[in-house]
N, C-alpha and C positions, 0 to 999 in steps of 0.2 A: 429341712423344708424352709426357711428362710432363704439359705443359700439358693435353694433353684429358684425361689420367686425373683431373687437380683440377677439371675443369671438370665431368666424368663425376661425381667425387666429391659434389663442390658443389649439383651438380642434384639428386641420390640423396638428399642432406642435407634440402635443402628439399623434397624429396616425401614423406619420412620426416616429416617437421617437420608440414607442410601435414594430412597425414592422420592422427598420431597427435593423442591427447587434448590439450587445454591445460589446464595449471595458470594459474588464474585469478590475475594480478595482484598484487595486495598483499594479498588472501586467498589464499596457496597452498598450503590445507590439502584445497580441492575440486579436483573436477577438471571441465573442461567437455570436451565434445564433439557434432558436430553431425551426422548420419546423410544420406544422400542423398537420404531423405524429406522432409527437413528439420526434423526434431524435434532439439531442444537437448536434450541428456542431461546434466546436472551433476548431482554426485556425492562422497558422502566415505563410504567405509567406517570404522566400528567395530566390529573385530573382536568383543569380549566384549558388545556389545550385547544383550539379549535381546528388543528391540524395532526394528522399522524403522518411517521415516515416509516417504512419497510422498507430493510435490506436483506438480499437472499443472496450469499454468498457460497461461490465455487471454489473450493481450493485450487484453481490450475491457474498460472499464467505464462510468462513468457520462458519462463524459468524450466517449467516442465514441458514443452516441445520439444518433439524431437528432431534433430537436425536437419533432416531431409524435408520435415513438412512445419519449417518456422512461421511464424503468426497464424497458427490454426485458432489458437483461443481467441486472438483477436474477430476472427471469420467465423467462429460459433457463435459467439457475443451479438454479433450483428444479424445475423441467420435467426435467430430467436426472434425477432422483431420484423422480419418476416414473415411470421405466424407457423402453424400448425396443420395447414391445409383447411382449414375451414374460416378461421379468423386470423389478422395479422395487425399490428400495430404500425407496421412502416407506412400506411396510407394516412395516419393520424396527424394533423399539423400539430410542430411541433411534441410530438409523440403524447399529444391529452387526448385524452375521451370526451365523449358529452357529458359526462357527471360531473368533470374536472379534475377527473384522476391524471396523474403525468408520472410519466416511464421512463426511465434512462439505465442506461450500463456504462461501465466502462472494465477495461482489465488493464491490468498491473504486472510488474516481476513474479508475484505468487498466488492472484489471486485473479477470478473476476467477481464482481459486483452486479448487480440489478438492483435498481431502486425505483420504488415506488413511494408518491407523494400524496396521500389521501383524506378523506376528512373520517369521524368516529361512525355515520353510518354509510360510508361506502368501502370498508376496508377489506370485509371478509370477501365481497364480489369481487372487489378490485383483486385483491391477493392472491386468491383462486383461479383467476384468470389468467394472471402475469405467471403464475408456479406452473401451467397447463403449457403455458409457451416454453418456458425454461424447459421443462423435462420431457415435451414430445415437441420439440420442431421438426418439419416437414422437411426442409432441405431439396428443396423443389432445385433440380438439376439449373433452369433458369435464374434463379434467385441467388443460387452460389457464383455463378459469375459474372450477376453485378455487384456482388458483393465484395467478390475478389477487386474489383477496381477502385470502389471506394474506400477499401481498405488499404490500396497500396496507396491513395491520393492523401490518407490523414497519418500515413506515417505515425503510428501511435507511438512506439517506439521510441522513436528522436524527442519527444515532446517534455522529458525531464531530465535533468543534467544524471542522476541514477541508471534511465532507460539508454541515453546515449552512451552512457560508460558501458554497460552489459553488452549494448550492441558492439561497440568496437574492439573489446575484450574477445569478442567472439570471431572479429576480422569480417564482418558482414559488411558488404557495399549496398546500393540500394538494388542494381541486377540481378545479383543472388539472394536477396529476399523478394524481389519478382519473382525469378524464375521459378522459387519454391514455395511461393504462394499458390501458383497455377499449376504444381504438380500436384494439389491438393484434390480430389474427388469426393462424389457422395459416401461411398465405401469408408473412407479414408475419416470423413467428418462423423459417421456413423458409430464406427467404433470408436472413436476419439470421446466423442458426446457420451457412450451406454460406460467407458471407462471411469469419465470423471463426475457427470451430471446425473448421481442416483442419490436417494434422499439420507444415506447415512454418512454423507461427506457436506450436505446443506448446512450452513449455520444463517439461521434470519433472525434479522435484529429489530426491535420493533420499539419505537419509542411517543408517547403522545398520549393523547385519549382514547382507549379503546378497550373494548369487551374483552379482557384476556382468557375468559373460559374461552371462549366463541373461538378465536383465534388457537388455541392450545388443539381444544379438538377438531378444529380442522385439520392443522400440522402431525395429529396423533395418529388421523383418518387415513394418511397417503400411504401407498402400499408398501413395505419392506423389500429391496433391492433382489435382484437375483441373487447377487453375489456379496460378498464380504472384500471391502475395501479398508485400505491404512486412510485418516483423516489428513497425516502427514506423507505427501507424495512425493517420490525421491526427486530430486532435481536433476538435471542434464546437467552435467558438470560442462565450465565452460573450457573453451580452448585455451594452451598455454598460454600465458600473459607476455607480450613484449611489452618492453621497458617502453619503449616510445611509438605511437600510431599515428601518423600522420596520412590525413585523408583529404582529397581534392576536392574540389567542387563541389561542396555539399549544403552549404548555406547561403542561397542568393543573397545580395545586400550584404555581408559580413566580412569584413578583411579577414578576419578568422575568432574562431571562437577555441577555447583551451579548456583545458579542465586537466586539473593534478590529481588523482585518485593514492591514497596512501591508504594501505593495508593495514586494519588495526587488528586483525585475527578475531577471536572468539573474545565475550568481554559477558562479564555479570558486576552484580552488585555496584560499589560508588563508582568504579572505573565506566561502566557502562553511562552510569546517570553523567557522569563529567563529559563523557563524547559524546550526550544529546543536549551538552549545555552547551560545548564549544562551538557548535554554529553563531550561536545569538553572541556569545564573548567575540568571536574573532570578526564576524560579519560589520561587528559594531567596532571593531580597531583599523576596519578595513577601508572606514569611507573617511579616506585622508588625499590628499595629493605628494605626489614625488618631486619636489622643486628642482632637483638636479637634471633629471631626464623631461619633466613635465608631461608625465604620466600620472593618471587616475591612480590610486590602489584604492580599483575598486573591484572587489573580491564578491560573490555572494559563495556560502560555506554551505555545505550539505552533508549530513549523515544518512546512508542508506546502508541497507545489507545485501547481501549478494551469497546466497546459500546462508552459511553461520557464522562466518567473515561480515565484520562493519566496516565498511568503505569512508575514508574522510575524503570530500570532495573539494577543492576551490572550484569555481568558475570563471573565467575571464572573458567579456567580449572585449571586443574593439574593433569600430569602424573607421580609425583615424590613418591607419598605416599598414603594411605590410607584416604578414610575422616573418622575423627573421633570427637566426639563432642569439644573436646578442640581445632581443627581446627575451628571448628562451630562457639565457641565462639570469636577467633581468626579476622575470617571474620566478626561478628557484631562488633567487636573493631576499624576493619579498617573503615566501613562506618560511624560510629560516627568520627571518624578522619577525613572523608572528610567534617563533616557538622563542625566542628570546622574550616577546609581550608576556605571555604566558607566564614564564618563570622570572619576570624580575617585579612586574605589576602587581600591585593588591586589588584585585579582583571583588573581595567581600563586599563591598559596598554594593557593586554592581549585579552580583549574581544575590541579593537579598532583593534588589529593586527587582531585579526579572522575576524571581519566583513573585512575588506580589501581583505583578504584572500578571504573570500566569493563572494566579490565582483569580483575578478580577475576570479574564478572558473565558476561564473555566467557567465561572458563575455565570457569565451570558449564556456559553454553550448551552448550560444546563436547562434554561430558560425557551430554547428551539428545541423541538422534536426533530428539525431536520438535521442540526450542526450537532446533536447529542447524538442522533443516530449514526451520522459519521465517526465522531470522537469512539465511539465504541468501536465501532469496527478496526480503526487502527490501532485502538489499544489493544485490540484480539489478535489482529495479524502482522503489525509492525511493532517489533521491540526496538525501535528508534523515537516511538511518539512518548512525549512525559505525562506520566500520571499522575495523580493525585500524592502518593507515596513521594517520588521523586522531588516535588515541592521543597519538603522539608529538609531533603538531604543538599540539595542546589540551595539553599538559604543558609546553612551550615558551612558551605565550602570555601576551604583556607587556601592562602598563597602557596603554601607546601603540597596541597593538593594537586595544584594546579604543574609544579614544578616537579613532584614525582611523576604525574600521568605523561609531561613531555619528555623526562629522562626512561620511561619504561615504555611508553608506545611511538613515539613521534621521533626523538633524536637518533640521527643517523639510519632514518628509513628512506626507503628508495621510494621514489614514485612509479606511478604507471601516468605516462601523459599521453593526453590525445589532443591532437590538433586539428581542427576542420579550417580548411583552408579554402578560401573563393579564389576563381582565376581574374 
């Protein structure tokens, strides 16, 4: 009999655990729960905050686009603000309504984010209004043509090194992008929206001072989708990679822009933490000057993911001289120079200081609902984001750890080189 009650108690505990909100791993300051309609709700309440930040995330970005309809994700994002046929946000100055709610959105490689900044008393009304636009855009034909022009002007894919790198790994030129966005019609937009913009795909992140039960009730009340979809969508494979890609007449005003992309493949554990730390170390090391050639060794270094692979990107811009083969060789020597730094120098004090600095930054982030909201979104969707758990590992990194990393991932590695030249 006692065994029966023990089993019953265990089953009850399991059921309660499954139905209760989940506190997420190392970032135990925020809570996640999933409703029967599939919406994932992630939140952290900050009782004294005067603002609330809400982020509705759709897991579709540039990497998910079919080759014949490139930039469709960005176009859908713009058209959401054109309204559902009854109301619109596009006519609001700076996308701010009469009650002071601010609306915005952006598209990345792997997701589209819709951002709302509100107050505790206005959040529920503002969120439901925004969600209605996101889930039921009108896609008016005249709006579609207007937004095609705006999306083309923005060139959203070219704003960051990761997006620039992806664009040219796929061998795209401005003319190709233009022609493909103009081929998108209303039926294509409706089909694309139906595929990705469903409740079972949405993640809603809210931070600040708000009524959690009221918001949870609203989100849970949204209807289930008429189909089942996987939260992780299949990424469109990139075209075969060329070792060197040189583009003409792309960035007016700059003699050239150069990106070295190094494929680190799949990573996890300490190796991934080291990869996350490298941009800080190498950017610090690059703030030097080459007195032999009278050129600054001034690179910005980034880590980003393309599918499941991680890429380390060295970005260099120069407005002083034309790009030449000799300069190309100079850049390649610099990359090898940085490898030698990593193997020879003791960065233990630097990594400890870096960890302390990042801890202070995180504390400041936690005091702002808007910054905290953005941090959580990156933590969930970008494996390159440094988490709290990573900070302790960074503080313990040794010179030998960095040396092994160079030997395993960087030494003898070939580069994918993108050069954007101006006439």
